C-alpha positions in Angstrom: 39.2 -6.3 0.8 35.6 -5.6 1.9 33.1 -4.9 -0.9 30.1 -4.2 1.3 27.6 -6.2 -0.7 24.1 -5.3 0.5 21.2 -7.7 0.8 19.1 -5.3 -1.2 21.5 -5.4 -4.2 21.3 -9.2 -4.2 17.5 -9.2 -4.0 17.3 -6.7 -6.9 19.3 -9.2 -9.1 17.2 -12.1 -8.0 14.0 -10.1 -8.8 15.4 -9.2 -12.2 16.2 -12.8 -13.1 13.0 -14.5 -11.9 10.7 -11.5 -12.7 9.0 -11.5 -9.3 9.0 -8.8 -6.6 10.5 -10.2 -3.3 8.9 -9.1 -0.1 9.7 -12.1 2.0 13.4 -13.2 2.2 12.2 -16.7 3.2 10.5 -17.0 -0.2 11.7 -20.1 -2.2 12.9 -18.8 -5.6 12.7 -22.3 -7.1 8.9 -22.2 -6.7 8.9 -18.9 -8.7 10.8 -20.1 -11.7 14.5 -20.3 -10.6 15.7 -23.2 -12.7 19.3 -24.2 -13.6 19.5 -21.7 -16.4 18.3 -18.9 -14.2 20.9 -20.0 -11.5 23.7 -19.6 -14.1 22.3 -16.2 -15.0 22.2 -15.2 -11.3 25.8 -16.3 -10.7 27.0 -14.4 -13.8 25.2 -11.2 -12.6 26.6 -11.6 -9.0 30.1 -12.2 -10.3 30.0 -9.2 -12.7 28.2 -6.8 -10.4 30.2 -7.5 -7.3 33.6 -8.6 -8.8 33.5 -12.0 -7.1 33.9 -15.5 -8.3 31.4 -18.0 -6.9 32.8 -21.5 -6.5 30.8 -24.3 -8.2 30.7 -26.1 -4.9 28.5 -23.4 -3.5 25.8 -23.9 -6.2 23.8 -26.3 -4.1 20.1 -26.8 -3.6 20.6 -25.7 0.0 22.2 -22.4 -1.0 19.4 -21.8 -3.5 16.6 -22.9 -1.2 15.5 -19.4 -0.2 16.3 -15.7 -0.8 18.1 -15.6 2.6 20.2 -18.6 1.6 21.2 -17.0 -1.6 22.1 -13.7 0.2 24.2 -15.6 2.8 26.0 -17.5 0.0 26.9 -14.3 -1.9 27.8 -12.4 1.2 30.4 -15.0 2.2 32.4 -13.6 -0.7 32.1 -10.1 0.6 35.3 -10.1 2.6 37.4 -12.5 0.5 40.2 -11.1 -1.5 
């Protein structure tokens, strides 16, 4: 089932968690305060908001390296049932 998760929805959640307006999707959230606790909060928000379950294996430094990387990680769950 396709949920149609939009990049803008993901960015809004990231902005809320790190408290910074995102204008550049190549921005590195870790340089703006995204720590391990904030990552857990992000994952919880994504799972609750989009009705998905993010695998622990996807919580890598590479997948959290930029806003684009986070968007791509979350969107991979968009079409999973």
